N, C-alpha and C positions, 0 to 999 in steps of 0.2 A: 492603048500603048503605054501610058504612064503606069497603069496598074500592072501590066505585064513586066515592065522594067523593074518595078519595085519588088514584085514576086521573084523575079530572077535573082536580084541582089540578095534577097533573104535566103533563097535556096542555096546559093553558093557560099553562104556563111558570112555575109556582111554584118558588121556590128549593128546592134539594134538602133543606136542613135543615128547611124548613117541611113538606115531604112526610113526612120521617121523624118529625118531632115530632107531626104530626097522626096518623100511623099509630100511634105508641106510645100516645098519649093515648086515641085512639078504641078501640084493641084492648084495652087494659087496662080501660077503662071498660065495655066490653061483657062482660067476664068476671064471673061471679056473685060478689057480695060482695067485689069488688076495687075499691079506690080508684085513680083515675088518678094520685094523688100518689105512688103506689108507684114511678113512673118515676124520680122524683128520687132515690130511695135508690140506684139504680144509677149515676146520673150522679155522685153525691158519694161513691161507694164507693171501696175500694182498687183496684177494677178500672179506674177512670178518674181522677177528680179527685185521689185520694190516691196514685196510682201515682208512685213516684219516677222512673220512666222517661219520664214525659211531658215533663220539662224538657229532655230531649235534642232533641226536635223543633224548638223555637224556636231553640235554640243552633246546631244544624247549619244551619238555614235562614238565620240571620244570617250565618254564615260563608260560605255559598254566594253570598248576595247581595253581600257585600263583595268577593268575588273576581270576580263577574260585572261589577261596576261599575268595577273597576280595570283595570290593564294585564295581568292574568293571562292572558286569552285570547290576546293578542298574543305574550306570552312563551312560552306553551305551543306555539303554532304554530311560532315560530322554533326552539324546541328540537327539536320533532319533525321539522321539515324538515331541520335540520342533521344529525340522526342517522339519519333514514330516507329522505331524499330520493334516495339513490343507488339505491334499489330500483326495479324497473320498476313503474310505478303508484305511485311513492313518495308523491306528494302526496295520493293517495286514502288511503293507509295513515296519513299524517299526520293527515288529517281524522278517521279512525276513532280513532286514539290520543288526540288532543286532545279529541274529543267525549266519549269514555268517561271520561277523567280529570275533565273538567269536570262531567259529569252526576252523578258520585258526590257532589258537594257541592250540586248544585241540585235533585236529585230528579226529573229529567225533566219539569220544569215548563214547558218551552219556551224557557227562557233560553239553552240550549245552541244551539238553531237560530239565535237572534238574534245571540248573541255569536260563537260559533265559525263557524257557517254563514255569517254575514254577512261574515266575513273570508275564508273559503275558497271560497265559491261563485264570486266573480269570479276568484279565482286559478285555480280548476279550469278555468273557461272560457278564461282566458288561456293555460293550458298545453295547450289543444286537446282537453280532455276533452269527450265528447259531452254536450250539455245535459241529456238525459234521465238519463244516469248520474250526473252531478254533482248534479242536483236530488234524485234518489233517495238519493244518498249522504248529503247534508247533512240530509235529512229523517230518515233512519234514525239518524243520529248523535245526534239529539235525545233518544233514549231509551236509547242505549247507556250502559253503566255502572251500570244499576240494580242489578246483582248484586254490585257492588264496594262495600266499606265506604268511607265511612260513609253509604251511600245512605239517604235518608229513608224510602222505601218498606220497606226492610229493617227499620229501627227501628220503624216503625209496625206492620208485620206481627208482629214479636216481641212488641210490647206487647199487641196484640189476641189473638194465639194463645197467649200465655203461655209462650214459649220463651226461651232465653238468647240475647241479642243477639250476644254474642261468638261463640257457636257458629254462628249464622245468618250472620254475617260470613264465617266460614271456609267454610261450606257453599257460598257463592256464588262462591268464587274460581275453582275449576276449570270449572264451567259458564260463568262469565263469560269465562274465557280461551278456551273452546271457541268461543263466539260470535265473539270477536275473531279467532280463527285462521281460521274459515270466511270471514268477511268480508274479512280481509286476503288470503287465498288468491285470492278472487274479484277483488280489486283488482289483484293481481299478474298474473292472467290477462288482465285488461282492459288493463293497461299493456303486456304483451307483444303482445297482439293489435293494439293501436293504435299501437305503437312510440312510447310516450310518452317525452318528454325526461326525463333524470335529472339530479339535482344531484350532482356528484362529492363524495365524502366527503373532508373535510379535518379533521384533528385540531384545529387551532387554532380555526377557527370553531365546531366542535362543542363544544369545551370552553368557549369563550366563551359560547355559548348556554346551556350547562348552568350556568355560573356565574351568569348573569343570572336564571335561573329556579330557583336552588338552594333558595329558601325554599318555593316551591310544591311542588317535588319532595320536599323533606324532610318535608312535613306528613303524607302518608299513611304514611311510614316511621315517624315518631314515634308516630302514632296506633296502628298495628297493633303496633308494638313494645311500647308501653305496655300494650295490652290483652292480648297474648299472655304477657307476663312477669308480669302481675298488678300492675304498678306503679300503674295507674289503673283504675277501674271505668268503665262506659260513660257515666254522667252526668258524671264528672270529665273523661273524654275529650272530651265534647261542649263543656264549658266551656273546656277547653284549646284546642280547635279554634277557637272563636269569638274568644277573646282573642288567639290566635296570628294569625288572619287580620286582626284589627283592627290589631295592632301592626305587622305586616309591610306592609300596604297603606297605612297612614297615616304611620308613622314611619320605615320602612325604605325602601320604594319611593317613598313620598310621592305615590302616585297619587290619593289621596283627601284632601280637606280635613276636618279634625276638626270644624270648625264649619259648613262649607257642605255637604259631601257626606254625612257619616256620619248626621246626623239624617234626611236624605231616604232613604238606604238602609235605615235602621232602620224607618222608617215602611212602606216597601214590604215588608220582610221580615215585620213584625208583621201587616200586612194579609193576607199569604198565610197565615201561621200562624193568624190569627183565622178565616179561611175554613175551614181544616182543622178547627179546634177546635170550631166551632159544628156542623159536620157530624158530627164524632165524638160530641159530647154528645147530640145528638138520635138518632143511630143506635144509641147504647148502649141507650137506652130501647126502641127497636124490637127490638134483638137480645135484650133481656131477656124481652120477650113471646114471642119465638120459642122461647127456652129453656124458659120456663114452660109453653108450649103443646106442648112436646116435638116441635117441627117437625123437627129433625134425625132423631129416631128414626122419625117417621112417613115422612119421605123415604126413610130407609134401608129400612123395611119395604116401601115401594112399589118400591124398586130391587131387592130381593132376588130377585124372579122374573126379572129381566132381567140383572142384573150380579151375578156370584157369585165373581169373582176380582179380585185387585189389578190385573191387566193391563187387564181390561175397565173397571174403575173409573177408572183413570188415563186411558184413552182417552176415556171419556165426560166426565171432568173437563176435559180439554184442550179438547174441543169446546165445552163450556159456558163455560169461562173466556175463550175467544177471543171469544165473543159478548158476554160481560160487558165485556171490554176495549174493545170497539167502542162500547159504549153508556154507560160510566161512566168517570170519572177514576179513577186508581189508588188514591187515598186513600179515596174512597167505596167502591170495590169491596172493598178490604181490610176495612173496618169492617163492611160488610153481609154479605159472602159468607164470610169466614174462619170466623166462629163456627158457621156451618151446615156447612161442609165438614170442619172438623177432627175432630169426633167420628165422622163417617162414614168418613174416611180411617183413623182409628185402628181402627175395626172391621175394615177390610180389611188391617190390618197395615202400613200405609204409614208410613215413618219421618217424624216431624214436621218435621225439617229438610229432608228431601228434598221433602216436600209444599210447604214454604215456597218453595223455589227453583223448583219447577215452577209454582207459583202466580204468582210474580213474573215469570218468563220469559214466561208467557202474557200477562200485562198489558203487558209490554214490547212484545210483538208487537201487542197491541191498540191501542197508540198509533198504529200505522201502517196498521191494517186499514180499508179503505173500508167503509161510506161516511162514518163519523163519527169516525175516529181523530183524536185531538187534534193530533198532529204534522202531519197533512195540512192542517188549517186554518191552523196557524201558519206553515207553509212557504209555502202559497199566498199568504197575506197578506204575508209578509216579502219574497218574491222576485217578487211580482206575476205569478204564473202561475195559469192556470185550474185548478180542482180536478181536472178530468179528466186534465190533464197530470201532476199530482202522483200521481194514482192509478196511471197507467201506469208512472211512474218508480219507485215503491216495490215493485212486484210481484216483481221478481227478488230483492230483499232480503228480502221476506217469505218467499219460498221457502227462502232460506238459513237464516233464523231458525227456520222450521218444522223443518228438518233438525236444527238444534241442539236444538230442543225435544224431538224424538223421541229423540235420543241421550240427553239429560239425563233424560228420563222413564223410559226403560227400562234405563238403566245407573245405578242409584242410587249406585254407588260414587263417582261424580263429586261428589255432594253430601254424602256421609257420611264419606268417607275422612279429611278433615281435622278433623272436629268433635271427635275424640278428643284433640286438642291442648289443648282447654280442659277443665279439671276441672269436673265438675258439682257445684259447691259450693252453688249457690243452689237453694232449693226454690220451685217455682212457687206464687205467691200467687194465681194465677188459675185454679185447677184446676176440674174439672167441677162445675157448680152443681147441687145436688139439686133435683128438682122441688118447687115450692111449692104448698101448698094454697091454695085460693081465699081471698082476704082477707089473705094473709100479706104482701103487698106484694112489691116487687122486692128481690132479694137480692144481685145483683152480677154481672150480665153473662153473658158467654159462656163456654163450656167451653174449658178448655185441653186440651192433648194428653194422652193417656193411653198406657200401654204397649199395644203391639199385642195385640189379642185381648181386652183388658179391656173390660167393659161399664161403664156409668156407675155411680158409687157409690150413687146414689139407689136406695132401695127394698131395700137389702140389710140385713136386720136381724141377720144373723149376725155375731158378733164375729170379726174377722180377727186371728189371733195375730201375723202379721207387722206389722199395724197397731199392736198393743199394744207390740211390741218397738220400733217406730220412735218411740214417744212419748218415749223417753229422749232423742231428738235434738231435741225441740221446745224444750227450755229452754236449749239450749247457746248459746254466743256465736256460733259459726259453724256453723249447721245444714248438714247435708250430705244428699245424696240426689238422685235424678234429677228432672228436670222432671215435675211432675204428682203428686209424692208427698204434697203437702199443705202448708199454710201454716205457717211458723215461728211460734212463740209470741213475743210481744213482751215477755214477762216471764221470770223465772227458772224458773217452774213452769208446766206445761201447764194451760190453763184448760178449762172445760167446753166452750167453743166449739171449742177445738182438738181435744178428744176427739171431739166430734160430727162435725167435718169429717173427721177421720182415719178414723173408722169408717163414714163415708158415711151418717149418720143425721140426722134433723131433730128439733127439740125436740118 
């Protein structure tokens, strides 16, 4: 009855947060001796409301909106055209580069199609590109860059999965470059086939365009340099990015007025973050029920008769995530699906950072997949084209992205080779949650990644000697260890809760 009521609400168009909230309350209330107020304990736990990483999402969102409302899109297009316009199909490569750069700060929310696509779609038609190709190109550009830092989906995935954001940033670089290379090679072939006009390369205009866009170009360099050298942590980098964008757009370029434009941009950014926040809060409660009901373990047991190797698991995961990407926005998909997938992937020995990149690349393709990919609707509305025309336009690009997905999935080196550049100093505070007895209330969200081959800590009554040895690290000022080893103590001495969590036992 609960499932039927939830499905009915969803079908009549109830907001997603209302569906999640109803599901969490109803399912917890249906459990024996369990109060529905247990959901609140997860929402206000260190998994969500108390997580220091949550502050990064609104800060990166504000930076992206400030850049979207300023002259940044125009400067990026001019820069790309000055440096890449000499290539065959150069303007198409310009569209790819500018879109990917811009999407890293806007999170694939559709702003890229409006800002960059709005500038380049008429230019592509004026340069005699075929309309179908131009339409597919700008639509695809709306989700490019999701694998590059400081992409909001990467930040959100790291928060939900309990992995280091810095490592996930590095994990996405090579797969992201692979996607760009495949699309750029296709653009070059189109340019050669149609004998597109080229813009001769000249040093003086190229250097002038670089000088005009120097502040935008410098931002990702400052950001990654600070993270890799350890000068700033991720929340400090987010604050730096927001302040940097504000100063550059208001006081350096003077594209925005501090009194007239900034309040409006802030309202739009906060509105978007508020929508993400309310979905996250209600989905956390739903996820907590899934963990308490041991849904991931039951799914794993059901899969064991069909899927028995990492290769077949990743193949099934890709098919599943492509469907998810068609039906849900990227933020909702991360919150709902990641806690269920992470423990199953750990069982099959899939690296947590490799899993994250495969997950996000699937959702990037889902933005474009008919019939309900988000970019399809935005592009059809922005350029006044029928949906069927947009469907046909994006099909070749979906094929290229699927090739990139296959290579990324079955060549894990692309995702894991750079993660070693970041030292694993932080201990995951969002490790696997032990099952709770009825009436215990919610304890804190979804499971984080574990080492390949390790089962959940719950239910293991034997004392692990390695766990006892690691207790010495709990009271230090700078705890060390890999993701998933357990939470650091907030005091100088380990507490009883620390001991219980480390040994995988419950009171």
